[in-house]
Every structure is written in C-alpha cells, then in structure tokens.
mmJSON file of the N, C-alpha and C atoms, coordinates in Angstrom:
{"data_MODEL":{"atom_site":{
"group_PDB":["ATOM","ATOM","ATOM","ATOM","ATOM","ATOM","ATOM","ATOM","ATOM","ATOM","ATOM","ATOM","ATOM","ATOM","ATOM","ATOM","ATOM","ATOM","ATOM","ATOM","ATOM","ATOM","ATOM","ATOM","ATOM","ATOM","ATOM","ATOM","ATOM","ATOM","ATOM","ATOM","ATOM","ATOM","ATOM","ATOM","ATOM","ATOM","ATOM","ATOM","ATOM","ATOM","ATOM","ATOM","ATOM","ATOM","ATOM","ATOM","ATOM","ATOM","ATOM","ATOM","ATOM","ATOM","ATOM","ATOM","ATOM","ATOM","ATOM","ATOM","ATOM","ATOM","ATOM","ATOM","ATOM","ATOM","ATOM","ATOM","ATOM","ATOM","ATOM","ATOM","ATOM","ATOM","ATOM","ATOM","ATOM","ATOM","ATOM","ATOM","ATOM","ATOM","ATOM","ATOM","ATOM","ATOM","ATOM","ATOM","ATOM","ATOM","ATOM","ATOM","ATOM","ATOM","ATOM","ATOM","ATOM","ATOM","ATOM","ATOM","ATOM","ATOM","ATOM","ATOM","ATOM","ATOM","ATOM","ATOM","ATOM","ATOM","ATOM","ATOM","ATOM","ATOM","ATOM","ATOM","ATOM","ATOM","ATOM","ATOM","ATOM","ATOM","ATOM","ATOM","ATOM","ATOM","ATOM","ATOM","ATOM","ATOM","ATOM","ATOM","ATOM","ATOM","ATOM","ATOM","ATOM","ATOM","ATOM","ATOM","ATOM","ATOM","ATOM","ATOM","ATOM","ATOM","ATOM","ATOM","ATOM","ATOM","ATOM","ATOM","ATOM","ATOM","ATOM","ATOM","ATOM","ATOM","ATOM","ATOM","ATOM","ATOM","ATOM","ATOM","ATOM","ATOM","ATOM","ATOM","ATOM","ATOM","ATOM","ATOM","ATOM","ATOM","ATOM","ATOM","ATOM","ATOM","ATOM","ATOM","ATOM","ATOM","ATOM","ATOM","ATOM","ATOM","ATOM","ATOM","ATOM","ATOM","ATOM","ATOM","ATOM","ATOM","ATOM","ATOM","ATOM","ATOM","ATOM","ATOM","ATOM","ATOM","ATOM","ATOM","ATOM","ATOM","ATOM","ATOM","ATOM","ATOM","ATOM","ATOM","ATOM"],
"id":[1,2,3,4,5,6,7,8,9,10,11,12,13,14,15,16,17,18,19,20,21,22,23,24,25,26,27,28,29,30,31,32,33,34,35,36,37,38,39,40,41,42,43,44,45,46,47,48,49,50,51,52,53,54,55,56,57,58,59,60,61,62,63,64,65,66,67,68,69,70,71,72,73,74,75,76,77,78,79,80,81,82,83,84,85,86,87,88,89,90,91,92,93,94,95,96,97,98,99,100,101,102,103,104,105,106,107,108,109,110,111,112,113,114,115,116,117,118,119,120,121,122,123,124,125,126,127,128,129,130,131,132,133,134,135,136,137,138,139,140,141,142,143,144,145,146,147,148,149,150,151,152,153,154,155,156,157,158,159,160,161,162,163,164,165,166,167,168,169,170,171,172,173,174,175,176,177,178,179,180,181,182,183,184,185,186,187,188,189,190,191,192,193,194,195,196,197,198,199,200,201,202,203,204,205,206,207,208,209,210,211,212,213],
"type_symbol":["N","C","C","N","C","C","N","C","C","N","C","C","N","C","C","N","C","C","N","C","C","N","C","C","N","C","C","N","C","C","N","C","C","N","C","C","N","C","C","N","C","C","N","C","C","N","C","C","N","C","C","N","C","C","N","C","C","N","C","C","N","C","C","N","C","C","N","C","C","N","C","C","N","C","C","N","C","C","N","C","C","N","C","C","N","C","C","N","C","C","N","C","C","N","C","C","N","C","C","N","C","C","N","C","C","N","C","C","N","C","C","N","C","C","N","C","C","N","C","C","N","C","C","N","C","C","N","C","C","N","C","C","N","C","C","N","C","C","N","C","C","N","C","C","N","C","C","N","C","C","N","C","C","N","C","C","N","C","C","N","C","C","N","C","C","N","C","C","N","C","C","N","C","C","N","C","C","N","C","C","N","C","C","N","C","C","N","C","C","N","C","C","N","C","C","N","C","C","N","C","C","N","C","C","N","C","C","N","C","C","N","C","C"],
"label_atom_id":["N","CA","C","N","CA","C","N","CA","C","N","CA","C","N","CA","C","N","CA","C","N","CA","C","N","CA","C","N","CA","C","N","CA","C","N","CA","C","N","CA","C","N","CA","C","N","CA","C","N","CA","C","N","CA","C","N","CA","C","N","CA","C","N","CA","C","N","CA","C","N","CA","C","N","CA","C","N","CA","C","N","CA","C","N","CA","C","N","CA","C","N","CA","C","N","CA","C","N","CA","C","N","CA","C","N","CA","C","N","CA","C","N","CA","C","N","CA","C","N","CA","C","N","CA","C","N","CA","C","N","CA","C","N","CA","C","N","CA","C","N","CA","C","N","CA","C","N","CA","C","N","CA","C","N","CA","C","N","CA","C","N","CA","C","N","CA","C","N","CA","C","N","CA","C","N","CA","C","N","CA","C","N","CA","C","N","CA","C","N","CA","C","N","CA","C","N","CA","C","N","CA","C","N","CA","C","N","CA","C","N","CA","C","N","CA","C","N","CA","C","N","CA","C","N","CA","C","N","CA","C","N","CA","C","N","CA","C","N","CA","C","N","CA","C","N","CA","C"],
"label_alt_id":[null,null,null,null,null,null,null,null,null,null,null,null,null,null,null,null,null,null,null,null,null,null,null,null,null,null,null,null,null,null,null,null,null,null,null,null,null,null,null,null,null,null,null,null,null,null,null,null,null,null,null,null,null,null,null,null,null,null,null,null,null,null,null,null,null,null,null,null,null,null,null,null,null,null,null,null,null,null,null,null,null,null,null,null,null,null,null,null,null,null,null,null,null,null,null,null,null,null,null,null,null,null,null,null,null,null,null,null,null,null,null,null,null,null,null,null,null,null,null,null,null,null,null,null,null,null,null,null,null,null,null,null,null,null,null,null,null,null,null,null,null,null,null,null,null,null,null,null,null,null,null,null,null,null,null,null,null,null,null,null,null,null,null,null,null,null,null,null,null,null,null,null,null,null,null,null,null,null,null,null,null,null,null,null,null,null,null,null,null,null,null,null,null,null,null,null,null,null,null,null,null,null,null,null,null,null,null,null,null,null,null,null,null],
"label_comp_id":["MET","MET","MET","MET","MET","MET","GLN","GLN","GLN","ILE","ILE","ILE","ALA","ALA","ALA","VAL","VAL","VAL","ILE","ILE","ILE","ASP","ASP","ASP","ILE","ILE","ILE","ILE","ILE","ILE","PRO","PRO","PRO","VAL","VAL","VAL","LYS","LYS","LYS","HIS","HIS","HIS","GLN","GLN","GLN","GLY","GLY","GLY","GLU","GLU","GLU","GLY","GLY","GLY","ILE","ILE","ILE","SER","SER","SER","PHE","PHE","PHE","TYR","TYR","TYR","THR","THR","THR","LEU","LEU","LEU","SER","SER","SER","PHE","PHE","PHE","ILE","ILE","ILE","LEU","LEU","LEU","ALA","ALA","ALA","THR","THR","THR","ALA","ALA","ALA","ILE","ILE","ILE","GLY","GLY","GLY","PRO","PRO","PRO","PHE","PHE","PHE","LEU","LEU","LEU","GLY","GLY","GLY","LEU","LEU","LEU","VAL","VAL","VAL","MET","MET","MET","ILE","ILE","ILE","GLN","GLN","GLN","LEU","LEU","LEU","TYR","TYR","TYR","LYS","LYS","LYS","TYR","TYR","TYR","THR","THR","THR","PRO","PRO","PRO","ALA","ALA","ALA","ILE","ILE","ILE","LEU","LEU","LEU","THR","THR","THR","GLY","GLY","GLY","ILE","ILE","ILE","GLY","GLY","GLY","ILE","ILE","ILE","LEU","LEU","LEU","LEU","LEU","LEU","THR","THR","THR","LEU","LEU","LEU","PHE","PHE","PHE","THR","THR","THR","THR","THR","THR","LEU","LEU","LEU","PRO","PRO","PRO","LEU","LEU","LEU","ILE","ILE","ILE","LYS","LYS","LYS","PHE","PHE","PHE","THR","THR","THR","ARG","ARG","ARG"],
"label_asym_id":["A","A","A","A","A","A","A","A","A","A","A","A","A","A","A","A","A","A","A","A","A","A","A","A","A","A","A","A","A","A","A","A","A","A","A","A","A","A","A","A","A","A","A","A","A","A","A","A","A","A","A","A","A","A","A","A","A","A","A","A","A","A","A","A","A","A","A","A","A","A","A","A","A","A","A","A","A","A","A","A","A","A","A","A","A","A","A","A","A","A","A","A","A","A","A","A","A","A","A","A","A","A","A","A","A","A","A","A","A","A","A","A","A","A","A","A","A","A","A","A","A","A","A","A","A","A","A","A","A","A","A","A","A","A","A","A","A","A","A","A","A","A","A","A","A","A","A","A","A","A","A","A","A","A","A","A","A","A","A","A","A","A","A","A","A","A","A","A","A","A","A","A","A","A","A","A","A","A","A","A","A","A","A","A","A","A","A","A","A","A","A","A","A","A","A","A","A","A","A","A","A","A","A","A","A","A","A","A","A","A","A","A","A"],
"label_entity_id":["1","1","1","1","1","1","1","1","1","1","1","1","1","1","1","1","1","1","1","1","1","1","1","1","1","1","1","1","1","1","1","1","1","1","1","1","1","1","1","1","1","1","1","1","1","1","1","1","1","1","1","1","1","1","1","1","1","1","1","1","1","1","1","1","1","1","1","1","1","1","1","1","1","1","1","1","1","1","1","1","1","1","1","1","1","1","1","1","1","1","1","1","1","1","1","1","1","1","1","1","1","1","1","1","1","1","1","1","1","1","1","1","1","1","1","1","1","1","1","1","1","1","1","1","1","1","1","1","1","1","1","1","1","1","1","1","1","1","1","1","1","1","1","1","1","1","1","1","1","1","1","1","1","1","1","1","1","1","1","1","1","1","1","1","1","1","1","1","1","1","1","1","1","1","1","1","1","1","1","1","1","1","1","1","1","1","1","1","1","1","1","1","1","1","1","1","1","1","1","1","1","1","1","1","1","1","1","1","1","1","1","1","1"],
"label_seq_id":[1,1,1,2,2,2,3,3,3,4,4,4,5,5,5,6,6,6,7,7,7,8,8,8,9,9,9,10,10,10,11,11,11,12,12,12,13,13,13,14,14,14,15,15,15,16,16,16,17,17,17,18,18,18,19,19,19,20,20,20,21,21,21,22,22,22,23,23,23,24,24,24,25,25,25,26,26,26,27,27,27,28,28,28,29,29,29,30,30,30,31,31,31,32,32,32,33,33,33,34,34,34,35,35,35,36,36,36,37,37,37,38,38,38,39,39,39,40,40,40,41,41,41,42,42,42,43,43,43,44,44,44,45,45,45,46,46,46,47,47,47,48,48,48,49,49,49,50,50,50,51,51,51,52,52,52,53,53,53,54,54,54,55,55,55,56,56,56,57,57,57,58,58,58,59,59,59,60,60,60,61,61,61,62,62,62,63,63,63,64,64,64,65,65,65,66,66,66,67,67,67,68,68,68,69,69,69,70,70,70,71,71,71],
"pdbx_PDB_ins_code":[null,null,null,null,null,null,null,null,null,null,null,null,null,null,null,null,null,null,null,null,null,null,null,null,null,null,null,null,null,null,null,null,null,null,null,null,null,null,null,null,null,null,null,null,null,null,null,null,null,null,null,null,null,null,null,null,null,null,null,null,null,null,null,null,null,null,null,null,null,null,null,null,null,null,null,null,null,null,null,null,null,null,null,null,null,null,null,null,null,null,null,null,null,null,null,null,null,null,null,null,null,null,null,null,null,null,null,null,null,null,null,null,null,null,null,null,null,null,null,null,null,null,null,null,null,null,null,null,null,null,null,null,null,null,null,null,null,null,null,null,null,null,null,null,null,null,null,null,null,null,null,null,null,null,null,null,null,null,null,null,null,null,null,null,null,null,null,null,null,null,null,null,null,null,null,null,null,null,null,null,null,null,null,null,null,null,null,null,null,null,null,null,null,null,null,null,null,null,null,null,null,null,null,null,null,null,null,null,null,null,null,null,null],
"Cartn_x":[103.107,103.667,103.313,103.087,102.786,101.444,100.501,99.216,99.367,100.295,100.51,100.997,101.899,102.401,101.29,100.405,99.299,98.34,98.037,97.113,97.7,99.016,99.645,99.611,99.607,99.61,98.213,97.176,95.805,95.269,94.648,94.025,92.919,92.731,91.77,90.356,89.961,88.61,88.366,89.428,89.277,89.892,90.047,90.715,89.907,88.614,87.798,87.929,87.849,88.001,89.408,90.408,91.794,92.161,91.698,91.987,91.285,90.089,89.388,90.153,90.653,91.443,92.738,93.374,94.602,94.32,93.25,92.897,92.588,91.846,91.522,92.79,93.704,94.942,95.784,95.795,96.547,95.968,94.641,93.985,94.232,94.11,94.356,95.81,96.736,98.148,98.471,97.882,98.161,97.454,96.435,95.75,96.356,96.626,97.078,98.592,99.356,100.818,101.351,100.989,101.483,100.998,99.777,99.253,100.098,100.38,101.199,102.618,103.146,104.477,104.521,103.522,103.479,103.292,102.457,102.257,103.558,104.276,105.537,106.564,106.613,107.552,107.222,105.936,105.543,105.718,105.355,105.402,106.8,107.548,108.816,110.026,109.805,110.887,111.843,111.325,112.128,112.299,113.395,113.573,113.018,112.602,112.1,113.137,114.413,115.447,115.41,115.128,115.049,113.854,112.719,111.534,111.754,112.44,112.758,113.665,114.645,115.543,114.806,113.865,113.067,112.246,111.664,110.877,111.715,112.917,113.801,114.213,114.504,114.861,113.704,112.49,111.338,111.13,111.511,111.344,112.291,113.363,114.285,113.652,112.589,111.924,110.767,110.544,109.476,109.965,109.195,109.555,108.382,108.703,107.71,108.068,107.063,107.377,108.044,108.904,109.583,108.599,108.49,107.568,108.403,108.15,108.852,107.904,108.372,107.573,107.901,106.875,107.079,106.464,106.955,106.396,105.378],
"Cartn_y":[119.358,120.254,119.842,118.56,118.1,118.663,118.875,119.417,120.807,121.583,122.927,122.844,121.911,121.748,121.299,120.441,119.962,121.103,121.917,123.039,124.044,124.247,125.179,124.674,123.373,122.798,122.827,122.643,122.533,123.91,124.032,125.321,125.686,126.986,127.464,126.942,126.871,126.422,124.964,124.177,122.746,122.318,123.236,122.876,121.9,122.03,121.082,119.677,119.581,118.299,117.722,118.553,118.102,117.649,118.381,117.992,116.679,116.462,115.196,114.037,114.214,113.161,112.906,113.964,113.803,113.016,113.36,112.661,111.193,110.934,109.555,108.77,109.367,108.66,108.399,109.323,109.135,107.988,107.933,106.861,105.512,105.458,104.196,103.749,104.699,104.346,103.793,104.367,103.877,102.558,102.224,100.944,99.854,100.165,99.151,98.934,99.977,99.875,98.824,98.888,97.866,96.453,96.352,95.042,94.447,95.257,94.762,94.435,95.214,94.925,93.591,93.313,92.029,90.864,91.05,90.0,89.72,90.778,90.582,89.866,90.201,89.546,88.055,87.703,86.301,85.506,86.081,85.336,85.247,86.319,86.367,86.323,86.217,86.127,87.32,88.492,89.712,90.138,90.735,91.28,92.695,93.155,94.532,95.572,95.263,96.222,96.484,95.461,95.636,96.512,96.267,97.085,98.527,98.718,100.069,100.766,100.058,100.622,101.021,100.188,100.513,101.772,101.88,103.061,104.326,104.224,105.388,105.788,104.81,105.116,105.783,105.353,105.957,107.407,107.765,109.159,110.098,109.57,110.432,111.026,110.418,110.898,111.858,112.155,113.06,114.497,115.351,116.764,117.624,118.724,119.685,121.048,121.878,123.213,124.059,124.968,125.866,126.932,127.095,128.078,129.196,130.43,131.576,132.324,132.564,133.286,134.768,135.592,137.042,137.637,138.785,139.456,140.474],
"Cartn_z":[105.272,104.294,102.868,102.652,101.3,100.825,101.735,101.338,100.734,101.248,100.724,99.281,98.999,97.633,96.7,97.175,96.348,96.044,97.027,96.817,95.831,95.861,94.93,93.494,93.292,91.945,91.325,92.13,91.634,91.266,90.079,89.717,90.705,90.905,91.904,91.628,90.352,90.012,90.387,90.52,90.772,92.101,93.047,94.295,95.141,95.185,95.949,95.396,94.086,93.397,93.605,93.421,93.526,94.918,95.934,97.313,97.645,97.095,97.31,96.695,95.473,94.83,95.595,96.072,96.848,98.122,98.823,100.054,99.774,98.709,98.346,98.019,97.269,96.927,98.171,99.103,100.345,101.153,101.254,102.003,101.344,100.022,99.315,99.454,99.386,99.505,100.892,101.93,103.276,103.563,102.789,102.974,102.101,100.844,99.897,99.969,100.228,100.252,101.218,102.495,103.427,103.074,102.592,102.185,101.058,100.029,98.92,99.375,100.284,100.818,101.528,102.348,103.051,102.091,101.07,100.073,99.329,98.946,98.241,99.11,100.381,101.29,101.407,101.504,101.655,100.369,99.238,97.983,97.392,97.435,96.726,97.646,98.932,99.917,99.874,99.486,99.534,100.981,101.264,102.606,102.641,103.8,103.903,103.472,103.621,103.224,101.719,100.926,99.476,99.118,99.752,99.487,99.919,101.023,101.477,100.47,99.964,98.96,97.698,97.259,96.076,96.334,97.514,97.861,97.872,98.409,98.443,97.03,96.183,94.794,94.046,94.307,93.635,94.046,95.268,95.699,94.973,94.387,93.658,92.405,91.912,90.705,91.013,92.283,92.678,92.604,91.937,91.865,92.329,92.944,93.394,92.82,92.555,92.044,93.118,92.681,93.612,94.087,95.386,95.964,96.582,96.15,96.692,97.626,98.844,99.826,99.727,99.76,99.751,100.998,101.376,102.554,102.16],
"occupancy":[1.0,1.0,1.0,1.0,1.0,1.0,1.0,1.0,1.0,1.0,1.0,1.0,1.0,1.0,1.0,1.0,1.0,1.0,1.0,1.0,1.0,1.0,1.0,1.0,1.0,1.0,1.0,1.0,1.0,1.0,1.0,1.0,1.0,1.0,1.0,1.0,1.0,1.0,1.0,1.0,1.0,1.0,1.0,1.0,1.0,1.0,1.0,1.0,1.0,1.0,1.0,1.0,1.0,1.0,1.0,1.0,1.0,1.0,1.0,1.0,1.0,1.0,1.0,1.0,1.0,1.0,1.0,1.0,1.0,1.0,1.0,1.0,1.0,1.0,1.0,1.0,1.0,1.0,1.0,1.0,1.0,1.0,1.0,1.0,1.0,1.0,1.0,1.0,1.0,1.0,1.0,1.0,1.0,1.0,1.0,1.0,1.0,1.0,1.0,1.0,1.0,1.0,1.0,1.0,1.0,1.0,1.0,1.0,1.0,1.0,1.0,1.0,1.0,1.0,1.0,1.0,1.0,1.0,1.0,1.0,1.0,1.0,1.0,1.0,1.0,1.0,1.0,1.0,1.0,1.0,1.0,1.0,1.0,1.0,1.0,1.0,1.0,1.0,1.0,1.0,1.0,1.0,1.0,1.0,1.0,1.0,1.0,1.0,1.0,1.0,1.0,1.0,1.0,1.0,1.0,1.0,1.0,1.0,1.0,1.0,1.0,1.0,1.0,1.0,1.0,1.0,1.0,1.0,1.0,1.0,1.0,1.0,1.0,1.0,1.0,1.0,1.0,1.0,1.0,1.0,1.0,1.0,1.0,1.0,1.0,1.0,1.0,1.0,1.0,1.0,1.0,1.0,1.0,1.0,1.0,1.0,1.0,1.0,1.0,1.0,1.0,1.0,1.0,1.0,1.0,1.0,1.0,1.0,1.0,1.0,1.0,1.0,1.0],
"B_iso_or_equiv":[0.0,0.0,0.0,0.0,0.0,0.0,0.0,0.0,0.0,0.0,0.0,0.0,0.0,0.0,0.0,0.0,0.0,0.0,0.0,0.0,0.0,0.0,0.0,0.0,0.0,0.0,0.0,0.0,0.0,0.0,0.0,0.0,0.0,0.0,0.0,0.0,0.0,0.0,0.0,0.0,0.0,0.0,0.0,0.0,0.0,0.0,0.0,0.0,0.0,0.0,0.0,0.0,0.0,0.0,0.0,0.0,0.0,0.0,0.0,0.0,0.0,0.0,0.0,0.0,0.0,0.0,0.0,0.0,0.0,0.0,0.0,0.0,0.0,0.0,0.0,0.0,0.0,0.0,0.0,0.0,0.0,0.0,0.0,0.0,0.0,0.0,0.0,0.0,0.0,0.0,0.0,0.0,0.0,0.0,0.0,0.0,0.0,0.0,0.0,0.0,0.0,0.0,0.0,0.0,0.0,0.0,0.0,0.0,0.0,0.0,0.0,0.0,0.0,0.0,0.0,0.0,0.0,0.0,0.0,0.0,0.0,0.0,0.0,0.0,0.0,0.0,0.0,0.0,0.0,0.0,0.0,0.0,0.0,0.0,0.0,0.0,0.0,0.0,0.0,0.0,0.0,0.0,0.0,0.0,0.0,0.0,0.0,0.0,0.0,0.0,0.0,0.0,0.0,0.0,0.0,0.0,0.0,0.0,0.0,0.0,0.0,0.0,0.0,0.0,0.0,0.0,0.0,0.0,0.0,0.0,0.0,0.0,0.0,0.0,0.0,0.0,0.0,0.0,0.0,0.0,0.0,0.0,0.0,0.0,0.0,0.0,0.0,0.0,0.0,0.0,0.0,0.0,0.0,0.0,0.0,0.0,0.0,0.0,0.0,0.0,0.0,0.0,0.0,0.0,0.0,0.0,0.0,0.0,0.0,0.0,0.0,0.0,0.0],
"pdbx_formal_charge":[null,null,null,null,null,null,null,null,null,null,null,null,null,null,null,null,null,null,null,null,null,null,null,null,null,null,null,null,null,null,null,null,null,null,null,null,null,null,null,null,null,null,null,null,null,null,null,null,null,null,null,null,null,null,null,null,null,null,null,null,null,null,null,null,null,null,null,null,null,null,null,null,null,null,null,null,null,null,null,null,null,null,null,null,null,null,null,null,null,null,null,null,null,null,null,null,null,null,null,null,null,null,null,null,null,null,null,null,null,null,null,null,null,null,null,null,null,null,null,null,null,null,null,null,null,null,null,null,null,null,null,null,null,null,null,null,null,null,null,null,null,null,null,null,null,null,null,null,null,null,null,null,null,null,null,null,null,null,null,null,null,null,null,null,null,null,null,null,null,null,null,null,null,null,null,null,null,null,null,null,null,null,null,null,null,null,null,null,null,null,null,null,null,null,null,null,null,null,null,null,null,null,null,null,null,null,null,null,null,null,null,null,null],
"auth_seq_id":[1,1,1,2,2,2,3,3,3,4,4,4,5,5,5,6,6,6,7,7,7,8,8,8,9,9,9,10,10,10,11,11,11,12,12,12,13,13,13,14,14,14,15,15,15,16,16,16,17,17,17,18,18,18,19,19,19,20,20,20,21,21,21,22,22,22,23,23,23,24,24,24,25,25,25,26,26,26,27,27,27,28,28,28,29,29,29,30,30,30,31,31,31,32,32,32,33,33,33,34,34,34,35,35,35,36,36,36,37,37,37,38,38,38,39,39,39,40,40,40,41,41,41,42,42,42,43,43,43,44,44,44,45,45,45,46,46,46,47,47,47,48,48,48,49,49,49,50,50,50,51,51,51,52,52,52,53,53,53,54,54,54,55,55,55,56,56,56,57,57,57,58,58,58,59,59,59,60,60,60,61,61,61,62,62,62,63,63,63,64,64,64,65,65,65,66,66,66,67,67,67,68,68,68,69,69,69,70,70,70,71,71,71],
"auth_comp_id":["MET","MET","MET","MET","MET","MET","GLN","GLN","GLN","ILE","ILE","ILE","ALA","ALA","ALA","VAL","VAL","VAL","ILE","ILE","ILE","ASP","ASP","ASP","ILE","ILE","ILE","ILE","ILE","ILE","PRO","PRO","PRO","VAL","VAL","VAL","LYS","LYS","LYS","HIS","HIS","HIS","GLN","GLN","GLN","GLY","GLY","GLY","GLU","GLU","GLU","GLY","GLY","GLY","ILE","ILE","ILE","SER","SER","SER","PHE","PHE","PHE","TYR","TYR","TYR","THR","THR","THR","LEU","LEU","LEU","SER","SER","SER","PHE","PHE","PHE","ILE","ILE","ILE","LEU","LEU","LEU","ALA","ALA","ALA","THR","THR","THR","ALA","ALA","ALA","ILE","ILE","ILE","GLY","GLY","GLY","PRO","PRO","PRO","PHE","PHE","PHE","LEU","LEU","LEU","GLY","GLY","GLY","LEU","LEU","LEU","VAL","VAL","VAL","MET","MET","MET","ILE","ILE","ILE","GLN","GLN","GLN","LEU","LEU","LEU","TYR","TYR","TYR","LYS","LYS","LYS","TYR","TYR","TYR","THR","THR","THR","PRO","PRO","PRO","ALA","ALA","ALA","ILE","ILE","ILE","LEU","LEU","LEU","THR","THR","THR","GLY","GLY","GLY","ILE","ILE","ILE","GLY","GLY","GLY","ILE","ILE","ILE","LEU","LEU","LEU","LEU","LEU","LEU","THR","THR","THR","LEU","LEU","LEU","PHE","PHE","PHE","THR","THR","THR","THR","THR","THR","LEU","LEU","LEU","PRO","PRO","PRO","LEU","LEU","LEU","ILE","ILE","ILE","LYS","LYS","LYS","PHE","PHE","PHE","THR","THR","THR","ARG","ARG","ARG"],
"auth_asym_id":["A","A","A","A","A","A","A","A","A","A","A","A","A","A","A","A","A","A","A","A","A","A","A","A","A","A","A","A","A","A","A","A","A","A","A","A","A","A","A","A","A","A","A","A","A","A","A","A","A","A","A","A","A","A","A","A","A","A","A","A","A","A","A","A","A","A","A","A","A","A","A","A","A","A","A","A","A","A","A","A","A","A","A","A","A","A","A","A","A","A","A","A","A","A","A","A","A","A","A","A","A","A","A","A","A","A","A","A","A","A","A","A","A","A","A","A","A","A","A","A","A","A","A","A","A","A","A","A","A","A","A","A","A","A","A","A","A","A","A","A","A","A","A","A","A","A","A","A","A","A","A","A","A","A","A","A","A","A","A","A","A","A","A","A","A","A","A","A","A","A","A","A","A","A","A","A","A","A","A","A","A","A","A","A","A","A","A","A","A","A","A","A","A","A","A","A","A","A","A","A","A","A","A","A","A","A","A","A","A","A","A","A","A"],
"auth_atom_id":["N","CA","C","N","CA","C","N","CA","C","N","CA","C","N","CA","C","N","CA","C","N","CA","C","N","CA","C","N","CA","C","N","CA","C","N","CA","C","N","CA","C","N","CA","C","N","CA","C","N","CA","C","N","CA","C","N","CA","C","N","CA","C","N","CA","C","N","CA","C","N","CA","C","N","CA","C","N","CA","C","N","CA","C","N","CA","C","N","CA","C","N","CA","C","N","CA","C","N","CA","C","N","CA","C","N","CA","C","N","CA","C","N","CA","C","N","CA","C","N","CA","C","N","CA","C","N","CA","C","N","CA","C","N","CA","C","N","CA","C","N","CA","C","N","CA","C","N","CA","C","N","CA","C","N","CA","C","N","CA","C","N","CA","C","N","CA","C","N","CA","C","N","CA","C","N","CA","C","N","CA","C","N","CA","C","N","CA","C","N","CA","C","N","CA","C","N","CA","C","N","CA","C","N","CA","C","N","CA","C","N","CA","C","N","CA","C","N","CA","C","N","CA","C","N","CA","C","N","CA","C","N","CA","C","N","CA","C","N","CA","C","N","CA","C","N","CA","C"],
"pdbx_PDB_model_num":[1,1,1,1,1,1,1,1,1,1,1,1,1,1,1,1,1,1,1,1,1,1,1,1,1,1,1,1,1,1,1,1,1,1,1,1,1,1,1,1,1,1,1,1,1,1,1,1,1,1,1,1,1,1,1,1,1,1,1,1,1,1,1,1,1,1,1,1,1,1,1,1,1,1,1,1,1,1,1,1,1,1,1,1,1,1,1,1,1,1,1,1,1,1,1,1,1,1,1,1,1,1,1,1,1,1,1,1,1,1,1,1,1,1,1,1,1,1,1,1,1,1,1,1,1,1,1,1,1,1,1,1,1,1,1,1,1,1,1,1,1,1,1,1,1,1,1,1,1,1,1,1,1,1,1,1,1,1,1,1,1,1,1,1,1,1,1,1,1,1,1,1,1,1,1,1,1,1,1,1,1,1,1,1,1,1,1,1,1,1,1,1,1,1,1,1,1,1,1,1,1,1,1,1,1,1,1,1,1,1,1,1,1]
}}}
C-alpha cells in the first residue's frame, strides 16, 4: 500500500525517477537498518525494546496525503 502513496506524491513527469529513488531507499533501509541496530546493541548495550520504542516514536511524525476514492 505504501507504493500507492508514493506514486500519488510524485509528479507524473518524474514518476520513473521517483519510483527508482523510492526502491533504492527501501533496499538501503532493509540492508543498513538491521546492521545499525545490531551495532548499536553491541556497542551501547541497548536492549531491542528501546530501539523498537524509538522506531515506533519516529513513525508518529510520518504523514501521508489524504486520498479520496471516487467512483
């Protein structure tokens, strides 16, 4: 469902470019995110619960445009 929101935000003239950047950011996030989480746990002795809490708090600042469906 997130792809639909991304496509709605990107101007039509730049949709190929925008979808490529979105895909690249998704791939980087799934590769770098867990690595950084493991490094933080080993170096700073944080528990996974604290990192999960930080992640949940960060999602509160995410906004998406309102999409109205018409028939």
